[in-house]
N, C-alpha and C positions, 0 to 999 in steps of 0.2 A: 757495572756492578748492580744497578737496579733491575736489570733483566733477570739476574739470578734469584731475585726475591719476588718480583711481580709475576713472572710467567708461571712458576709452580703454584703460587697462590691462586692465580686465575684458573689453572687446571683443577685445583681443589674446589673452587667456588662454582665451577661450571654446572654441576647438577642442581645446586641451589638456585642459580640464575635461571636455568631452564624450568624449574618448578615454579618460580615466580612469574616468568615470562615465557609461556609455552609456545608463543608464536615465533620465538627466536630460532626454533629448531628448523633446520633446512628441509625443504620439501622432499628430498630424497629419503629422509628418515620417517616421514609421516606415513601412516597406514592408508591404504586405499579404502578401507572400510570407513575411516573417519571422513574421508573426502566424499564418499557416497552418502553418508549420513547428513553431512552438511548440504549436499546438493538436494537431498530429499526434503530437508527442512526448508531450504530456499524455495523449492517447487511448491510445497504445501502452503507456504506463506503467500506466494504469488497467486496461487489458485484461490485462496481465501480472499485476497485483495481484489482479484478480478470478479469474484462472486459478489462482493460488497459493492463494487462499482456498477455491476449489472443491475443489482437490486435498486440501487439509488437512482440510476437512469430510468428504470421502469416506473418508480414512484414519481419521478419528475414528469415523465410522459403522461401518467394518469392525471396528475395535477393540472398539467397544461390542457388536457382534453376537457377536464371539468370546467376550467376557466373559460375555454372556448365555447362550451355548451351554454354556460350561464350567460356569457356575453351575447351569444346569438339569441338566446331567449329574451334577454333584456332589449336587444335591438328589435326583435320581432314584436315585443309588447309595445315599444315606443312607436313603431311603425303603425300598428293597429290604432293606437290612440290618435296619432296625427291623421290617419284616414278617417276616423270617426269625427274628428273635429272639422275636417274639410267637408265631409258630407253633411254635417249638421249646419254648416255655415252657408 
């Protein structure tokens, strides 16, 4: 008996349910255009993320080079000071 009431109501409520939950629609009814748009959005976001990572890595490499140069200069200056002290003694 409940099938006579529930099933017609579910058929009536189906358009509203699909409006609330659009991902319930089977893939056979989805447009290929929507699929292409979503793929384009995913690709653009991946490209943007890759660009961000490349920029970040380049900045880190520059910082490491600067640190290495300053450390090398400090070591060179300390070596000169020790040589002066050794020659003076």
